[in-house]
TORMISE-323337 format. One record per residue (C-alpha): residue number from 1; residue in three letters; x, y, z. Coordinates in steps of 0.05 Angstrom, whole numbers. Example, Ala and Ser with C-alpha at 12.3 -4.5 7.8 and 13.67 -1.06 7.14 Angstrom:
ATOM  seq  type      c1      c2      c3
ATOM    1   ALA     246     -90     156
ATOM    2   SER     273     -21     143
// end
This chain:
ATOM  seq  type      c1      c2      c3
ATOM    1   MET     993     750   -3194
ATOM    2   THR     974     688   -3165
ATOM    3   LYS     941     691   -3088
ATOM    4   LEU    1002     654   -3061
ATOM    5   GLN    1049     708   -3093
ATOM    6   ARG    1007     763   -3067
ATOM    7   VAL    1005     740   -2999
ATOM    8   LEU    1079     738   -3004
ATOM    9   LEU    1085     804   -3020
ATOM   10   PHE    1035     826   -2965
ATOM   11   PHE    1081     785   -2914
ATOM   12   LEU    1145     826   -2942
ATOM   13   LEU    1109     890   -2942
ATOM   14   PHE    1085     894   -2874
ATOM   15   GLY    1141     857   -2842
ATOM   16   THR    1195     904   -2881
ATOM   17   MET    1155     963   -2848
ATOM   18   LEU    1157     933   -2779
ATOM   19   ILE    1226     919   -2776
ATOM   20   PHE    1238     990   -2812
ATOM   21   GLY    1208    1019   -2754
ATOM   22   LEU    1240     976   -2699
ATOM   23   ILE    1311     987   -2720
ATOM   24   GLU    1306    1057   -2740
ATOM   25   ASN    1279    1083   -2673
ATOM   26   ILE    1330    1044   -2628
ATOM   27   LYS    1373    1100   -2638
ATOM   28   GLY    1341    1138   -2582
ATOM   29   VAL    1372    1090   -2534
ATOM   30   SER    1439    1070   -2580
ATOM   31   TYR    1459    1139   -2598
ATOM   32   PRO    1472    1160   -2526
ATOM   33   LEU    1514    1099   -2508
ATOM   34   ILE    1559    1102   -2574
ATOM   35   LYS    1570    1174   -2550
ATOM   36   ALA    1592    1151   -2486
ATOM   37   GLU    1636    1091   -2501
ATOM   38   PHE    1679    1134   -2551
ATOM   39   ASN    1676    1199   -2513
ATOM   40   ALA    1652    1236   -2574
ATOM   41   SER    1639    1314   -2571
ATOM   42   TRP    1574    1342   -2588
ATOM   43   GLU    1604    1369   -2652
ATOM   44   GLN    1619    1295   -2674
ATOM   45   GLN    1556    1274   -2645
ATOM   46   GLY    1522    1322   -2691
ATOM   47   PHE    1563    1304   -2750
ATOM   48   MET    1539    1230   -2742
ATOM   49   VAL    1467    1249   -2738
ATOM   50   SER    1474    1293   -2801
ATOM   51   MET    1513    1249   -2846
ATOM   52   LEU    1462    1188   -2824
ATOM   53   SER    1406    1238   -2844
ATOM   54   MET    1443    1253   -2912
ATOM   55   SER    1452    1181   -2920
ATOM   56   TYR    1379    1168   -2914
ATOM   57   VAL    1358    1221   -2965
ATOM   58   GLY    1416    1213   -3013
ATOM   59   PHE    1403    1138   -3021
ATOM   60   SER    1327    1157   -3028
ATOM   61   ILE    1342    1188   -3086
ATOM   62   ILE    1395    1138   -3112
ATOM   63   ALA    1337    1081   -3097
ATOM   64   GLY    1286    1126   -3140
ATOM   65   ILE    1336    1125   -3199
ATOM   66   PHE    1356    1049   -3187
ATOM   67   LEU    1286    1029   -3185
ATOM   68   GLY    1270    1064   -3247
ATOM   69   HIS    1323    1023   -3282
ATOM   70   PHE    1320     955   -3251
ATOM   71   GLY    1254     946   -3219
ATOM   72   ILE    1220     936   -3151
ATOM   73   LYS    1258     870   -3131
ATOM   74   PRO    1332     889   -3142
ATOM   75   SER    1314     953   -3101
ATOM   76   PHE    1285     912   -3042
ATOM   77   LEU    1345     867   -3041
ATOM   78   PHE    1399     916   -3042
ATOM   79   GLY    1364     955   -2985
ATOM   80   PHE    1362     887   -2948
ATOM   81   ALA    1437     873   -2961
ATOM   82   ALA    1460     949   -2942
ATOM   83   LEU    1422     937   -2876
ATOM   84   SER    1446     874   -2861
ATOM   85   THR    1518     892   -2877
ATOM   86   GLY    1510     953   -2832
ATOM   87   LEU    1474     911   -2773
ATOM   88   PHE    1532     858   -2773
ATOM   89   SER    1597     904   -2787
ATOM   90   VAL    1578     955   -2725
ATOM   91   PHE    1587     899   -2673
ATOM   92   PHE    1662     900   -2690
ATOM   93   MET    1679     978   -2703
ATOM   94   PRO    1733    1000   -2659
ATOM   95   SER    1719    1072   -2665
ATOM   96   PHE    1662    1123   -2663
ATOM   97   PHE    1674    1142   -2742
ATOM   98   ALA    1672    1069   -2756
ATOM   99   ALA    1615    1056   -2724
ATOM  100   SER    1582    1115   -2761
ATOM  101   ALA    1605    1085   -2826
ATOM  102   SER    1567    1021   -2812
ATOM  103   LEU    1502    1059   -2787
ATOM  104   PHE    1513    1098   -2854
ATOM  105   MET    1501    1026   -2889
ATOM  106   VAL    1441    1014   -2839
ATOM  107   PHE    1408    1080   -2862
ATOM  108   ALA    1426    1068   -2940
ATOM  109   GLY    1385    1012   -2925
ATOM  110   PHE    1324    1051   -2901
ATOM  111   GLY    1331    1097   -2957
ATOM  112   PHE    1321    1043   -3001
ATOM  113   PHE    1261    1014   -2966
ATOM  114   GLU    1228    1080   -2963
ATOM  115   VAL    1225    1079   -3034
ATOM  116   GLY    1216    1008   -3042
ATOM  117   ILE    1162     995   -2998
ATOM  118   ASN    1122    1052   -3027
ATOM  119   ALA    1138    1030   -3096
ATOM  120   LEU    1115     953   -3090
ATOM  121   ALA    1053     975   -3044
ATOM  122   SER    1032    1019   -3109
ATOM  123   ARG    1037     958   -3147
ATOM  124   VAL    1000     907   -3101
ATOM  125   PHE     945     957   -3066
ATOM  126   THR     907     955   -3130
ATOM  127   ALA     839     972   -3088
ATOM  128   LYS     828    1010   -3024
ATOM  129   ALA     896    1036   -3030
ATOM  130   ALA     883    1091   -2970
ATOM  131   LEU     864    1035   -2926
ATOM  132   LEU     921     990   -2939
ATOM  133   MET     969    1044   -2940
ATOM  134   ASN     949    1064   -2872
ATOM  135   MET     952     994   -2844
ATOM  136   LEU    1018     993   -2876
ATOM  137   HIS    1045    1049   -2840
ATOM  138   ALA    1013    1031   -2779
ATOM  139   PHE    1065     972   -2777
ATOM  140   TYR    1128    1022   -2774
ATOM  141   GLY    1088    1051   -2715
ATOM  142   ILE    1085     989   -2679
ATOM  143   GLY    1155     978   -2693
ATOM  144   ALA    1174    1048   -2670
ATOM  145   ILE    1138    1031   -2598
ATOM  146   ILE    1171     963   -2593
ATOM  147   GLY    1244     978   -2615
ATOM  148   PRO    1258    1030   -2558
ATOM  149   LYS    1231     991   -2506
ATOM  150   ALA    1271     924   -2531
ATOM  151   ALA    1336     966   -2542
ATOM  152   GLY    1328     989   -2469
ATOM  153   LEU    1318     923   -2441
ATOM  154   LEU    1376     897   -2473
ATOM  155   ALA    1420     961   -2455
ATOM  156   ASN    1398     956   -2387
ATOM  157   ASN    1431     878   -2383
ATOM  158   ASP    1499     874   -2361
ATOM  159   GLY    1516     823   -2409
ATOM  160   PHE    1494     860   -2468
ATOM  161   GLY    1506     933   -2494
ATOM  162   TRP    1489     978   -2552
ATOM  163   ARG    1527     933   -2604
ATOM  164   TYR    1483     874   -2585
ATOM  165   ILE    1420     919   -2600
ATOM  166   TYR    1437     923   -2666
ATOM  167   LEU    1472     854   -2676
ATOM  168   LEU    1407     820   -2653
ATOM  169   ALA    1367     856   -2699
ATOM  170   LEU    1399     825   -2757
ATOM  171   PRO    1359     755   -2752
ATOM  172   LEU    1297     804   -2762
ATOM  173   ALA    1328     832   -2821
ATOM  174   LEU    1346     758   -2853
ATOM  175   VAL    1276     729   -2834
ATOM  176   LEU    1253     777   -2894
ATOM  177   PHE    1315     783   -2935
ATOM  178   ILE    1317     712   -2950
ATOM  179   PRO    1244     704   -2972
ATOM  180   ALA    1247     763   -3012
ATOM  181   ILE    1306     736   -3055
ATOM  182   PHE    1261     675   -3076
ATOM  183   THR    1191     714   -3082
ATOM  184   LYS    1169     734   -3149
ATOM  185   PHE    1155     814   -3153
ATOM  186   PRO    1114     853   -3198
ATOM  187   GLU    1159     850   -3266
ATOM  188   SER    1195     913   -3287
ATOM  189   HIS    1180     951   -3344
ATOM  190   ARG    1246     932   -3375
ATOM  191   SER    1227     853   -3369
ATOM  192   LEU    1157     869   -3402
ATOM  193   ARG    1192     912   -3460
ATOM  194   GLN    1242     851   -3469
ATOM  195   LYS    1183     803   -3473
ATOM  196   ALA    1144     840   -3520
ATOM  197   ALA    1198     852   -3564
ATOM  198   ALA    1214     773   -3568
ATOM  199   ALA    1141     772   -3588
ATOM  200   GLY    1147     820   -3642
ATOM  201   LYS    1114     878   -3609
ATOM  202   VAL    1130     945   -3586
ATOM  203   LEU    1112     968   -3514
ATOM  204   ALA    1109    1041   -3494
ATOM  205   LYS    1167    1066   -3458
ATOM  206   ARG    1156    1074   -3380
ATOM  207   LYS    1173    1137   -3347
ATOM  208   ASN    1235    1141   -3308
ATOM  209   PHE    1258    1185   -3238
ATOM  210   PHE    1279    1242   -3285
ATOM  211   ASP    1218    1242   -3328
ATOM  212   ALA    1175    1243   -3260
ATOM  213   LEU    1219    1309   -3240
ATOM  214   GLN    1191    1348   -3307
ATOM  215   ASP    1119    1335   -3286
ATOM  216   PRO    1095    1394   -3248
ATOM  217   LEU    1042    1349   -3209
ATOM  218   VAL    1096    1304   -3177
ATOM  219   TRP    1127    1370   -3148
ATOM  220   LEU    1065    1399   -3121
ATOM  221   MET    1055    1322   -3092
ATOM  222   SER    1129    1326   -3071
ATOM  223   ILE    1115    1391   -3031
ATOM  224   THR    1052    1371   -3003
ATOM  225   LEU    1088    1307   -2979
ATOM  226   GLY    1146    1342   -2955
ATOM  227   LEU    1102    1395   -2908
ATOM  228   ALA    1064    1336   -2884
ATOM  229   VAL    1128    1305   -2860
ATOM  230   VAL    1154    1367   -2830
ATOM  231   ILE    1088    1373   -2790
ATOM  232   GLU    1093    1302   -2764
ATOM  233   MET    1171    1306   -2745
ATOM  234   SER    1157    1374   -2713
ATOM  235   SER    1129    1340   -2652
ATOM  236   ALA    1178    1284   -2653
ATOM  237   ASN    1238    1330   -2654
ATOM  238   TRP    1219    1399   -2622
ATOM  239   GLY    1160    1381   -2574
ATOM  240   GLY    1198    1354   -2517
ATOM  241   LEU    1249    1409   -2526
ATOM  242   TYR    1192    1459   -2524
ATOM  243   PHE    1161    1437   -2463
ATOM  244   GLN    1231    1433   -2429
ATOM  245   ASP    1254    1501   -2452
ATOM  246   VAL    1196    1545   -2446
ATOM  247   TYR    1157    1508   -2388
ATOM  248   GLY    1211    1472   -2349
ATOM  249   LEU    1178    1404   -2353
ATOM  250   ASP    1221    1345   -2346
ATOM  251   PRO    1238    1311   -2418
ATOM  252   ARG    1248    1245   -2379
ATOM  253   THR    1178    1242   -2349
ATOM  254   SER    1128    1292   -2383
ATOM  255   GLY    1168    1298   -2450
ATOM  256   ALA    1172    1216   -2451
ATOM  257   ALA    1097    1215   -2430
ATOM  258   PHE    1077    1271   -2493
ATOM  259   LEU    1115    1231   -2543
ATOM  260   SER    1093    1159   -2520
ATOM  261   ALA    1017    1187   -2527
ATOM  262   PHE    1030    1225   -2596
ATOM  263   PHE    1053    1158   -2627
ATOM  264   MET    1009    1109   -2587
ATOM  265   SER     951    1156   -2620
ATOM  266   PHE     990    1160   -2689
ATOM  267   THR     990    1083   -2693
ATOM  268   VAL     916    1070   -2671
ATOM  269   SER     895    1120   -2725
ATOM  270   ARG     937    1086   -2780
ATOM  271   LEU     905    1019   -2762
ATOM  272   THR     832    1037   -2754
ATOM  273   CYS     821    1102   -2800
ATOM  274   GLY     839    1074   -2870
ATOM  275   ILE     776    1054   -2883
ATOM  276   LEU     738    1125   -2861
ATOM  277   VAL     789    1157   -2911
ATOM  278   GLU     765    1107   -2963
ATOM  279   ARG     694    1127   -2952
ATOM  280   ILE     703    1202   -2946
ATOM  281   GLY     754    1207   -3006
ATOM  282   TYR     823    1225   -3006
ATOM  283   MET     823    1301   -3023
ATOM  284   ARG     765    1313   -2969
ATOM  285   SER     798    1274   -2922
ATOM  286   LEU     873    1309   -2931
ATOM  287   MET     834    1375   -2927
ATOM  288   GLY     796    1359   -2862
ATOM  289   VAL     856    1329   -2825
ATOM  290   ALA     896    1391   -2844
ATOM  291   PHE     841    1441   -2815
ATOM  292   ILE     834    1394   -2755
ATOM  293   ILE     917    1400   -2744
ATOM  294   LEU     915    1473   -2744
ATOM  295   ALA     861    1478   -2695
ATOM  296   ILE     893    1429   -2645
ATOM  297   PHE     957    1472   -2654
ATOM  298   VAL     921    1535   -2639
ATOM  299   THR     885    1503   -2579
ATOM  300   GLY     949    1467   -2550
ATOM  301   PHE     999    1526   -2559
ATOM  302   CYS     943    1575   -2527
ATOM  303   LEU     938    1536   -2466
ATOM  304   GLY    1014    1543   -2449
ATOM  305   ALA    1039    1488   -2406
ATOM  306   LYS     974    1446   -2409
ATOM  307   GLY     985    1445   -2480
ATOM  308   ILE    1019    1383   -2467
ATOM  309   TYR     950    1349   -2456
ATOM  310   ILE     924    1368   -2519
ATOM  311   LEU     985    1363   -2574
ATOM  312   PRO     994    1292   -2567
ATOM  313   ALA     924    1286   -2600
ATOM  314   LEU     959    1310   -2666
ATOM  315   GLY     990    1238   -2674
ATOM  316   PHE     919    1216   -2692
ATOM  317   PHE     907    1262   -2747
ATOM  318   ILE     979    1271   -2771
ATOM  319   ALA     983    1201   -2782
ATOM  320   LEU     933    1200   -2838
ATOM  321   LEU     972    1252   -2886
ATOM  322   TRP    1030    1211   -2912
ATOM  323   PRO     992    1148   -2934
ATOM  324   THR     929    1181   -2962
ATOM  325   ILE     978    1228   -3005
ATOM  326   MET    1015    1162   -3027
ATOM  327   ALA     944    1131   -3041
ATOM  328   LEU     926    1194   -3084
ATOM  329   ALA     995    1193   -3119
ATOM  330   ILE     968    1117   -3138
ATOM  331   GLY     903    1136   -3172
ATOM  332   CYS     937    1196   -3206
ATOM  333   PHE     998    1164   -3238
ATOM  334   GLY     970    1091   -3246
ATOM  335   GLU    1028    1048   -3273
ATOM  336   ASP    1080    1100   -3267
ATOM  337   ALA    1063    1110   -3195
ATOM  338   PRO    1123    1066   -3165
ATOM  339   VAL    1178    1113   -3197
ATOM  340   TYR    1135    1179   -3190
ATOM  341   SER    1123    1159   -3119
ATOM  342   SER    1201    1149   -3107
ATOM  343   ALA    1213    1216   -3133
ATOM  344   MET    1159    1254   -3089
ATOM  345   ILE    1194    1214   -3028
ATOM  346   ALA    1265    1241   -3045
ATOM  347   ILE    1235    1309   -3059
ATOM  348   GLY    1192    1315   -2998
ATOM  349   GLY    1248    1289   -2954
ATOM  350   ALA    1293    1338   -2978
ATOM  351   LEU    1249    1393   -2961
ATOM  352   ASN    1231    1366   -2893
ATOM  353   ALA    1309    1362   -2881
ATOM  354   GLY    1315    1440   -2900
ATOM  355   VAL    1254    1461   -2855
ATOM  356   GLN    1278    1423   -2798
ATOM  357   PHE    1343    1461   -2801
ATOM  358   LEU    1306    1525   -2810
ATOM  359   VAL    1262    1509   -2750
ATOM  360   GLY    1331    1504   -2713
ATOM  361   ILE    1352    1574   -2736
ATOM  362   THR    1276    1597   -2715
ATOM  363   ASN    1293    1572   -2643
ATOM  364   ARG    1359    1607   -2640
ATOM  365   SER    1333    1670   -2674
ATOM  366   PHE    1272    1683   -2634
ATOM  367   GLY    1270    1640   -2571
ATOM  368   PRO    1263    1570   -2557
ATOM  369   ALA    1183    1581   -2556
ATOM  370   TRP    1180    1594   -2632
ATOM  371   GLY    1213    1531   -2667
ATOM  372   TYR    1152    1486   -2651
ATOM  373   ARG    1105    1543   -2656
ATOM  374   SER    1124    1548   -2723
ATOM  375   SER    1090    1492   -2741
ATOM  376   LEU    1032    1533   -2750
ATOM  377   GLY    1059    1569   -2810
ATOM  378   TYR    1078    1499   -2843
ATOM  379   THR    1005    1476   -2823
ATOM  380   VAL     973    1536   -2863
ATOM  381   LEU    1021    1526   -2925
ATOM  382   LEU    1001    1452   -2924
ATOM  383   ILE     931    1471   -2926
ATOM  384   CYS     945    1522   -2988
ATOM  385   ALA     986    1465   -3022
ATOM  386   LEU     928    1416   -3017
ATOM  387   ILE     880    1471   -3042
ATOM  388   ILE     918    1479   -3106
ATOM  389   LEU     931    1399   -3112
ATOM  390   SER     860    1389   -3105
ATOM  391   ARG     848    1431   -3168
ATOM  392   LYS     908    1401   -3210
ATOM  393   VAL     884    1332   -3188
ATOM  394   LYS     811    1346   -3214
ATOM  395   ALA     839    1371   -3275
ATOM  396   LYS     880    1309   -3288
ATOM  397   MET     831    1257   -3266
ATOM  398   GLY     769    1294   -3298
ATOM  399   LYS     734    1281   -3232
ATOM  400   PRO     738    1298   -3156
ATOM  401   ALA     799    1257   -3120
ATOM  402   ALA     751    1219   -3078
ATOM  403   GLY     793    1153   -3071
// end
């Protein structure tokens, strides 16, 4: 890989992650406006949100299979094609369900990005994987901070509306889509096999998505990753409702400040702590972070309404879970990491979707205080999964997984 090629791939990785975070998180502004324009019912709104979540998870699975057959670059390009199609077409959609169909394409692109970005990173980040993974995912956080603010400014302008929020995001996608077409990506295993066959050599068959599903370590890492996502999403999905329904705090002020502080600490952590993870070691960092998260949850919930000042600190430690688990997968699976990590993302995403539904049932069955508080139980499960994972990784690697 030449220096120029490496620079271009870094540009695509970090740029794609930035617009991924930016475009995905404008939904906080656009969704209520879509509902209002089409006078959609809560049931229709719920159906749309559910459909988009299924698109994201479903296309993550499809992307994993696609990547195993065709390689990283076609997966990247398909993601940009789906995203660009959705961003452009939503501007012209005359009905609620037509607009939902366009957003379905946007989220299909997100599913391919989720797999493609991490697969490409596993090939490019050959050293200091945890440091670079944390920095990469910090760009998602930066996008998540910029996106809602920019969308709010556009939506409040009389000459614009929610349609322009998506349409004006299209040039951002094209700035990366066009260079991606002409950038040379790491070769797929299929291309390498064809070259080897032409030279009269036989190259060992690379693992595919279905091979990954037969590896117990993939499932264990997937469960660990899924629980990490559950804990990450618990604050974003349920924190504001918890403080509103249990303690009567205004979601427009206290709730917004809670989420803003959470994501700010989340992003700062990913920008600054990767080098610390490299020094401490991946498994030791994951275990230490999990216990700190548990302690913050316990303290925050015991403080009642005042916990709103403590619980945003979760963002700083939760931020380290996903990138470090992915860096661990790169070390464990080597050349098969792109395909194996795609399986992990798909399984982990499905686990998170199921648990989020379970948290809703918990709220309905036991009261609004207990959905968010159930994060304590999922953190304990994460610690148990990490203990088992540490033993399995040591057995596979023949040494402690220290980075």
